[in-house]
ROLO-939670 format. One record per atom (N, C-alpha, C): residue number from 1; atom name; residue in three letters; y, x, z. Coordinates in steps of 0.2 Angstrom, whole numbers. Layout:
# ROLO-939670
{atom NUM; 'CA'; 'ALA'; {Y; X; Z}}
...
# end
This chain:
# ROLO-939670
{atom 1; 'N'; 'ARG'; {-164; 33; 31}}
{atom 1; 'CA'; 'ARG'; {-157; 35; 30}}
{atom 1; 'C'; 'ARG'; {-153; 29; 29}}
{atom 2; 'N'; 'ARG'; {-155; 24; 25}}
{atom 2; 'CA'; 'ARG'; {-151; 18; 24}}
{atom 2; 'C'; 'ARG'; {-150; 15; 30}}
{atom 3; 'N'; 'SER'; {-155; 14; 35}}
{atom 3; 'CA'; 'SER'; {-154; 10; 41}}
{atom 3; 'C'; 'SER'; {-148; 14; 45}}
{atom 4; 'N'; 'ALA'; {-149; 21; 45}}
{atom 4; 'CA'; 'ALA'; {-144; 25; 49}}
{atom 4; 'C'; 'ALA'; {-137; 24; 46}}
{atom 5; 'N'; 'GLY'; {-137; 24; 39}}
{atom 5; 'CA'; 'GLY'; {-130; 23; 36}}
{atom 5; 'C'; 'GLY'; {-127; 17; 37}}
{atom 6; 'N'; 'ARG'; {-131; 12; 37}}
{atom 6; 'CA'; 'ARG'; {-128; 5; 38}}
{atom 6; 'C'; 'ARG'; {-126; 4; 45}}
{atom 7; 'N'; 'GLY'; {-130; 7; 50}}
{atom 7; 'CA'; 'GLY'; {-128; 6; 57}}
{atom 7; 'C'; 'GLY'; {-122; 10; 58}}
{atom 8; 'N'; 'ALA'; {-121; 16; 55}}
{atom 8; 'CA'; 'ALA'; {-115; 20; 56}}
{atom 8; 'C'; 'ALA'; {-109; 16; 53}}
{atom 9; 'N'; 'ALA'; {-110; 13; 47}}
{atom 9; 'CA'; 'ALA'; {-105; 10; 43}}
{atom 9; 'C'; 'ALA'; {-103; 3; 47}}
{atom 10; 'N'; 'ALA'; {-108; 0; 50}}
{atom 10; 'CA'; 'ALA'; {-107; -6; 54}}
{atom 10; 'C'; 'ALA'; {-103; -5; 60}}
{atom 11; 'N'; 'GLY'; {-104; 1; 63}}
{atom 11; 'CA'; 'GLY'; {-100; 3; 69}}
{atom 11; 'C'; 'GLY'; {-93; 3; 69}}
{atom 12; 'N'; 'PRO'; {-90; 7; 65}}
{atom 12; 'CA'; 'PRO'; {-83; 8; 64}}
{atom 12; 'C'; 'PRO'; {-79; 2; 61}}
{atom 13; 'N'; 'PRO'; {-82; -2; 56}}
{atom 13; 'CA'; 'PRO'; {-78; -7; 54}}
{atom 13; 'C'; 'PRO'; {-77; -13; 59}}
{atom 14; 'N'; 'SER'; {-82; -14; 64}}
{atom 14; 'CA'; 'SER'; {-81; -19; 69}}
{atom 14; 'C'; 'SER'; {-76; -16; 74}}
{atom 15; 'N'; 'GLY'; {-76; -9; 75}}
{atom 15; 'CA'; 'GLY'; {-71; -6; 80}}
{atom 15; 'C'; 'GLY'; {-64; -7; 76}}
{atom 16; 'N'; 'ALA'; {-64; -5; 70}}
{atom 16; 'CA'; 'ALA'; {-58; -5; 66}}
{atom 16; 'C'; 'ALA'; {-55; -12; 66}}
{atom 17; 'N'; 'LYS'; {-60; -17; 65}}
{atom 17; 'CA'; 'LYS'; {-57; -24; 65}}
{atom 17; 'C'; 'LYS'; {-54; -26; 71}}
{atom 18; 'N'; 'GLY'; {-57; -24; 77}}
{atom 18; 'CA'; 'GLY'; {-54; -26; 83}}
{atom 18; 'C'; 'GLY'; {-47; -23; 84}}
{atom 19; 'N'; 'ALA'; {-46; -16; 82}}
{atom 19; 'CA'; 'ALA'; {-40; -13; 83}}
{atom 19; 'C'; 'ALA'; {-35; -16; 78}}
{atom 20; 'N'; 'ALA'; {-37; -17; 72}}
{atom 20; 'CA'; 'ALA'; {-32; -20; 67}}
{atom 20; 'C'; 'ALA'; {-30; -27; 69}}
{atom 21; 'N'; 'GLY'; {-35; -31; 72}}
{atom 21; 'CA'; 'GLY'; {-33; -38; 74}}
{atom 21; 'C'; 'GLY'; {-28; -37; 79}}
{atom 22; 'N'; 'GLY'; {-29; -33; 84}}
{atom 22; 'CA'; 'GLY'; {-24; -32; 90}}
{atom 22; 'C'; 'GLY'; {-17; -30; 87}}
{atom 23; 'N'; 'MET'; {-17; -25; 82}}
{atom 23; 'CA'; 'MET'; {-11; -23; 79}}
{atom 23; 'C'; 'MET'; {-7; -28; 76}}
{atom 24; 'N'; 'ARG'; {-11; -32; 72}}
{atom 24; 'CA'; 'ARG'; {-8; -38; 68}}
{atom 24; 'C'; 'ARG'; {-4; -43; 73}}
{atom 25; 'N'; 'SER'; {-8; -45; 78}}
{atom 25; 'CA'; 'SER'; {-5; -50; 82}}
{atom 25; 'C'; 'SER'; {1; -47; 86}}
{atom 26; 'N'; 'ALA'; {0; -41; 89}}
{atom 26; 'CA'; 'ALA'; {6; -38; 93}}
{atom 26; 'C'; 'ALA'; {11; -35; 88}}
{atom 27; 'N'; 'GLY'; {10; -32; 83}}
{atom 27; 'CA'; 'GLY'; {15; -29; 78}}
{atom 27; 'C'; 'GLY'; {18; -34; 74}}
{atom 28; 'N'; 'GLY'; {15; -37; 70}}
{atom 28; 'CA'; 'GLY'; {17; -42; 65}}
{atom 28; 'C'; 'GLY'; {21; -47; 68}}
{atom 29; 'N'; 'GLY'; {18; -51; 74}}
{atom 29; 'CA'; 'GLY'; {22; -56; 77}}
{atom 29; 'C'; 'GLY'; {28; -54; 81}}
{atom 30; 'N'; 'ALA'; {27; -49; 85}}
{atom 30; 'CA'; 'ALA'; {33; -47; 89}}
{atom 30; 'C'; 'ALA'; {38; -43; 85}}
{atom 31; 'N'; 'GLY'; {36; -39; 80}}
{atom 31; 'CA'; 'GLY'; {41; -36; 75}}
{atom 31; 'C'; 'GLY'; {45; -41; 72}}
{atom 32; 'N'; 'GLY'; {43; -46; 69}}
{atom 32; 'CA'; 'GLY'; {46; -52; 65}}
{atom 32; 'C'; 'GLY'; {51; -55; 70}}
{atom 33; 'N'; 'ARG'; {49; -56; 76}}
{atom 33; 'CA'; 'ARG'; {53; -60; 81}}
{atom 33; 'C'; 'ARG'; {59; -56; 84}}
{atom 34; 'N'; 'GLN'; {58; -49; 84}}
{atom 34; 'CA'; 'GLN'; {63; -45; 86}}
{atom 34; 'C'; 'GLN'; {69; -44; 81}}
{atom 35; 'N'; 'ASP'; {67; -44; 75}}
{atom 35; 'CA'; 'ASP'; {73; -44; 70}}
{atom 35; 'C'; 'ASP'; {77; -50; 70}}
{atom 36; 'N'; 'PHE'; {74; -56; 71}}
{atom 36; 'CA'; 'PHE'; {78; -62; 71}}
{atom 36; 'C'; 'PHE'; {82; -62; 78}}
{atom 37; 'N'; 'GLY'; {88; -64; 77}}
{atom 37; 'CA'; 'GLY'; {92; -65; 83}}
{atom 37; 'C'; 'GLY'; {95; -59; 86}}
{atom 38; 'N'; 'PHE'; {95; -54; 82}}
{atom 38; 'CA'; 'PHE'; {99; -47; 84}}
{atom 38; 'C'; 'PHE'; {106; -48; 83}}
{atom 39; 'N'; 'HIS'; {110; -47; 88}}
{atom 39; 'CA'; 'HIS'; {117; -48; 87}}
{atom 39; 'C'; 'HIS'; {122; -42; 88}}
{atom 40; 'N'; 'GLY'; {119; -36; 88}}
{atom 40; 'CA'; 'GLY'; {122; -30; 90}}
{atom 40; 'C'; 'GLY'; {124; -29; 97}}
{atom 41; 'N'; 'CYS'; {129; -24; 98}}
{atom 41; 'CA'; 'CYS'; {131; -23; 105}}
{atom 41; 'C'; 'CYS'; {137; -27; 107}}
{atom 42; 'N'; 'GLY'; {140; -31; 103}}
{atom 42; 'CA'; 'GLY'; {146; -35; 105}}
{atom 42; 'C'; 'GLY'; {152; -32; 102}}
{atom 43; 'N'; 'ASP'; {152; -26; 100}}
{atom 43; 'CA'; 'ASP'; {158; -22; 97}}
{atom 43; 'C'; 'ASP'; {156; -22; 89}}
{atom 44; 'N'; 'HIS'; {159; -25; 85}}
{atom 44; 'CA'; 'HIS'; {157; -25; 78}}
{atom 44; 'C'; 'HIS'; {159; -19; 75}}
{atom 45; 'N'; 'ARG'; {164; -15; 76}}
{atom 45; 'CA'; 'ARG'; {166; -9; 73}}
{atom 45; 'C'; 'ARG'; {161; -4; 75}}
{atom 46; 'N'; 'GLN'; {158; -4; 81}}
{atom 46; 'CA'; 'GLN'; {153; 1; 84}}
{atom 46; 'C'; 'GLN'; {147; -1; 80}}
{atom 47; 'N'; 'ASP'; {145; -7; 79}}
{atom 47; 'CA'; 'ASP'; {139; -9; 76}}
{atom 47; 'C'; 'ASP'; {139; -6; 69}}
{atom 48; 'N'; 'LEU'; {145; -7; 66}}
{atom 48; 'CA'; 'LEU'; {145; -5; 59}}
{atom 48; 'C'; 'LEU'; {144; 3; 58}}
{atom 49; 'N'; 'GLN'; {147; 7; 63}}
{atom 49; 'CA'; 'GLN'; {147; 14; 63}}
{atom 49; 'C'; 'GLN'; {139; 16; 64}}
{atom 50; 'N'; 'GLN'; {136; 12; 69}}
{atom 50; 'CA'; 'GLN'; {129; 14; 71}}
{atom 50; 'C'; 'GLN'; {125; 12; 65}}
{atom 51; 'N'; 'PHE'; {126; 7; 61}}
{atom 51; 'CA'; 'PHE'; {122; 5; 55}}
{atom 51; 'C'; 'PHE'; {122; 10; 50}}
{atom 52; 'N'; 'VAL'; {128; 13; 48}}
{atom 52; 'CA'; 'VAL'; {129; 18; 44}}
{atom 52; 'C'; 'VAL'; {126; 24; 46}}
{atom 53; 'N'; 'SER'; {127; 26; 52}}
{atom 53; 'CA'; 'SER'; {124; 32; 55}}
{atom 53; 'C'; 'SER'; {116; 32; 55}}
{atom 54; 'N'; 'LYS'; {114; 27; 58}}
{atom 54; 'CA'; 'LYS'; {106; 27; 59}}
{atom 54; 'C'; 'LYS'; {103; 26; 52}}
{atom 55; 'N'; 'ASN'; {106; 23; 47}}
{atom 55; 'CA'; 'ASN'; {102; 23; 41}}
{atom 55; 'C'; 'ASN'; {104; 28; 36}}
{atom 56; 'N'; 'CYS'; {108; 33; 38}}
{atom 56; 'CA'; 'CYS'; {110; 39; 34}}
{atom 56; 'C'; 'CYS'; {113; 36; 27}}
{atom 57; 'N'; 'LEU'; {118; 31; 28}}
{atom 57; 'CA'; 'LEU'; {121; 29; 21}}
{atom 57; 'C'; 'LEU'; {126; 33; 18}}
{atom 58; 'N'; 'ASP'; {126; 33; 12}}
{atom 58; 'CA'; 'ASP'; {131; 38; 9}}
{atom 58; 'C'; 'ASP'; {138; 35; 8}}
{atom 59; 'N'; 'VAL'; {143; 39; 7}}
{atom 59; 'CA'; 'VAL'; {150; 37; 7}}
{atom 59; 'C'; 'VAL'; {151; 31; 2}}
{atom 60; 'N'; 'ARG'; {148; 31; -4}}
{atom 60; 'CA'; 'ARG'; {148; 25; -8}}
{atom 60; 'C'; 'ARG'; {146; 18; -5}}
{atom 61; 'N'; 'THR'; {140; 19; -2}}
{atom 61; 'CA'; 'THR'; {138; 13; 1}}
{atom 61; 'C'; 'THR'; {142; 11; 7}}
{atom 62; 'N'; 'GLN'; {144; 15; 11}}
{atom 62; 'CA'; 'GLN'; {148; 14; 17}}
{atom 62; 'C'; 'GLN'; {155; 11; 15}}
{atom 63; 'N'; 'GLU'; {158; 13; 9}}
{atom 63; 'CA'; 'GLU'; {164; 11; 7}}
{atom 63; 'C'; 'GLU'; {163; 4; 4}}
{atom 64; 'N'; 'ALA'; {158; 2; 1}}
{atom 64; 'CA'; 'ALA'; {156; -4; -2}}
{atom 64; 'C'; 'ALA'; {155; -9; 4}}
{atom 65; 'N'; 'LEU'; {152; -7; 9}}
{atom 65; 'CA'; 'LEU'; {151; -11; 15}}
{atom 65; 'C'; 'LEU'; {158; -13; 19}}
{atom 66; 'N'; 'GLU'; {162; -8; 19}}
{atom 66; 'CA'; 'GLU'; {169; -9; 22}}
{atom 66; 'C'; 'GLU'; {173; -14; 18}}
{atom 67; 'N'; 'THR'; {172; -15; 12}}
{atom 67; 'CA'; 'THR'; {176; -20; 8}}
{atom 67; 'C'; 'THR'; {174; -27; 10}}
{atom 68; 'N'; 'LEU'; {168; -28; 13}}
{atom 68; 'CA'; 'LEU'; {166; -35; 15}}
{atom 68; 'C'; 'LEU'; {170; -38; 21}}
{atom 69; 'N'; 'SER'; {170; -45; 21}}
{atom 69; 'CA'; 'SER'; {172; -48; 27}}
{atom 69; 'C'; 'SER'; {168; -46; 33}}
{atom 70; 'N'; 'GLU'; {170; -47; 39}}
{atom 70; 'CA'; 'GLU'; {166; -46; 45}}
{atom 70; 'C'; 'GLU'; {159; -50; 45}}
{atom 71; 'N'; 'VAL'; {160; -57; 43}}
{atom 71; 'CA'; 'VAL'; {154; -61; 42}}
{atom 71; 'C'; 'VAL'; {149; -58; 37}}
{atom 72; 'N'; 'GLU'; {152; -56; 32}}
{atom 72; 'CA'; 'GLU'; {147; -53; 26}}
{atom 72; 'C'; 'GLU'; {144; -47; 29}}
{atom 73; 'N'; 'GLN'; {148; -43; 32}}
{atom 73; 'CA'; 'GLN'; {145; -36; 35}}
{atom 73; 'C'; 'GLN'; {140; -38; 40}}
{atom 74; 'N'; 'LYS'; {141; -43; 44}}
{atom 74; 'CA'; 'LYS'; {135; -45; 49}}
{atom 74; 'C'; 'LYS'; {129; -47; 46}}
{atom 75; 'N'; 'LYS'; {130; -51; 40}}
{atom 75; 'CA'; 'LYS'; {124; -53; 37}}
{atom 75; 'C'; 'LYS'; {120; -47; 34}}
{atom 76; 'N'; 'VAL'; {124; -42; 31}}
{atom 76; 'CA'; 'VAL'; {121; -36; 28}}
{atom 76; 'C'; 'VAL'; {117; -32; 33}}
{atom 77; 'N'; 'MET'; {120; -31; 39}}
{atom 77; 'CA'; 'MET'; {117; -27; 44}}
{atom 77; 'C'; 'MET'; {112; -30; 49}}
{atom 78; 'N'; 'GLY'; {112; -37; 48}}
{atom 78; 'CA'; 'GLY'; {107; -41; 52}}
{atom 78; 'C'; 'GLY'; {109; -43; 59}}
{atom 79; 'N'; 'THR'; {116; -42; 60}}
{atom 79; 'CA'; 'THR'; {119; -43; 67}}
{atom 79; 'C'; 'THR'; {121; -50; 67}}
{atom 80; 'N'; 'ASP'; {119; -54; 62}}
{atom 80; 'CA'; 'ASP'; {121; -61; 62}}
{atom 80; 'C'; 'ASP'; {115; -66; 65}}
{atom 81; 'N'; 'GLY'; {110; -62; 67}}
{atom 81; 'CA'; 'GLY'; {104; -66; 70}}
{atom 81; 'C'; 'GLY'; {99; -68; 64}}
{atom 82; 'N'; 'GLY'; {101; -66; 58}}
{atom 82; 'CA'; 'GLY'; {97; -68; 52}}
{atom 82; 'C'; 'GLY'; {91; -63; 51}}
{atom 83; 'N'; 'PRO'; {87; -63; 46}}
{atom 83; 'CA'; 'PRO'; {81; -59; 45}}
{atom 83; 'C'; 'PRO'; {82; -52; 43}}
{atom 84; 'N'; 'ASN'; {88; -50; 41}}
{atom 84; 'CA'; 'ASN'; {89; -43; 39}}
{atom 84; 'C'; 'ASN'; {88; -38; 45}}
{atom 85; 'N'; 'SER'; {85; -33; 44}}
{atom 85; 'CA'; 'SER'; {84; -28; 49}}
{atom 85; 'C'; 'SER'; {90; -23; 50}}
{atom 86; 'N'; 'PHE'; {92; -21; 56}}
{atom 86; 'CA'; 'PHE'; {97; -16; 57}}
{atom 86; 'C'; 'PHE'; {95; -9; 55}}
{atom 87; 'N'; 'VAL'; {89; -7; 57}}
{atom 87; 'CA'; 'VAL'; {87; -1; 56}}
{atom 87; 'C'; 'VAL'; {82; -1; 49}}
{atom 88; 'N'; 'LEU'; {84; 3; 44}}
{atom 88; 'CA'; 'LEU'; {81; 3; 38}}
{atom 88; 'C'; 'LEU'; {77; 10; 37}}
{atom 89; 'N'; 'ILE'; {80; 15; 39}}
{atom 89; 'CA'; 'ILE'; {78; 22; 38}}
{atom 89; 'C'; 'ILE'; {70; 23; 38}}
{atom 90; 'N'; 'ASP'; {67; 20; 43}}
{atom 90; 'CA'; 'ASP'; {60; 21; 44}}
{atom 90; 'C'; 'ASP'; {56; 15; 40}}
{atom 91; 'N'; 'LYS'; {59; 11; 37}}
{atom 91; 'CA'; 'LYS'; {56; 5; 34}}
{atom 91; 'C'; 'LYS'; {56; 5; 27}}
{atom 92; 'N'; 'VAL'; {61; 8; 24}}
{atom 92; 'CA'; 'VAL'; {62; 8; 17}}
{atom 92; 'C'; 'VAL'; {63; 14; 14}}
{atom 93; 'N'; 'ALA'; {61; 15; 7}}
{atom 93; 'CA'; 'ALA'; {62; 22; 4}}
{atom 93; 'C'; 'ALA'; {69; 24; 3}}
{atom 94; 'N'; 'ASN'; {73; 19; 1}}
{atom 94; 'CA'; 'ASN'; {80; 20; -1}}
{atom 94; 'C'; 'ASN'; {85; 15; 3}}
{atom 95; 'N'; 'PRO'; {87; 17; 9}}
{atom 95; 'CA'; 'PRO'; {92; 12; 13}}
{atom 95; 'C'; 'PRO'; {98; 10; 9}}
{atom 96; 'N'; 'ASN'; {101; 15; 5}}
{atom 96; 'CA'; 'ASN'; {107; 14; 1}}
{atom 96; 'C'; 'ASN'; {106; 8; -4}}
{atom 97; 'N'; 'ALA'; {100; 8; -7}}
{atom 97; 'CA'; 'ALA'; {98; 3; -12}}
{atom 97; 'C'; 'ALA'; {98; -4; -9}}
{atom 98; 'N'; 'VAL'; {94; -4; -3}}
{atom 98; 'CA'; 'VAL'; {93; -10; 1}}
{atom 98; 'C'; 'VAL'; {100; -13; 3}}
{atom 99; 'N'; 'VAL'; {104; -9; 6}}
{atom 99; 'CA'; 'VAL'; {111; -11; 8}}
{atom 99; 'C'; 'VAL'; {115; -14; 2}}
{atom 100; 'N'; 'MET'; {115; -10; -4}}
{atom 100; 'CA'; 'MET'; {119; -12; -9}}
{atom 100; 'C'; 'MET'; {116; -19; -12}}
{atom 101; 'N'; 'SER'; {109; -20; -12}}
{atom 101; 'CA'; 'SER'; {106; -26; -13}}
{atom 101; 'C'; 'SER'; {109; -32; -9}}
{atom 102; 'N'; 'ARG'; {109; -30; -2}}
{atom 102; 'CA'; 'ARG'; {111; -35; 2}}
{atom 102; 'C'; 'ARG'; {118; -37; 2}}
{atom 103; 'N'; 'LEU'; {122; -32; 0}}
{atom 103; 'CA'; 'LEU'; {130; -33; -2}}
{atom 103; 'C'; 'LEU'; {130; -38; -7}}
{atom 104; 'N'; 'ARG'; {127; -37; -13}}
{atom 104; 'CA'; 'ARG'; {127; -42; -18}}
{atom 104; 'C'; 'ARG'; {125; -49; -16}}
{atom 105; 'N'; 'THR'; {120; -49; -12}}
{atom 105; 'CA'; 'THR'; {118; -56; -10}}
{atom 105; 'C'; 'THR'; {123; -59; -5}}
{atom 106; 'N'; 'ALA'; {126; -55; -1}}
{atom 106; 'CA'; 'ALA'; {131; -58; 4}}
{atom 106; 'C'; 'ALA'; {137; -60; 1}}
{atom 107; 'N'; 'GLN'; {139; -57; -5}}
{atom 107; 'CA'; 'GLN'; {145; -59; -9}}
{atom 107; 'C'; 'GLN'; {144; -66; -13}}
{atom 108; 'N'; 'ARG'; {138; -68; -14}}
{atom 108; 'CA'; 'ARG'; {137; -74; -18}}
{atom 108; 'C'; 'ARG'; {139; -80; -14}}
# end
């Protein structure tokens, strides 16, 4: 029994290792590189509308975002080519909180 258990346990981890290793190199590396250098569609107002829409931002967050300069808005949205991600809805629990935090950082 122990031999079979070890054999069975040894099989999946080696398979999982290979799959995870592939995912790390493809997902982690490519994902990080995709976020950097994003400059939007070229129309800042359209980028702003899409950012609000795609991330389901509430009115309070949208209004706060609109008080920023265009340069600050681009930093918050990640369309300045920096590390911030444009799409938050699938990556964070509360996109409104993340955007508000980014707003405070951009205003410093």
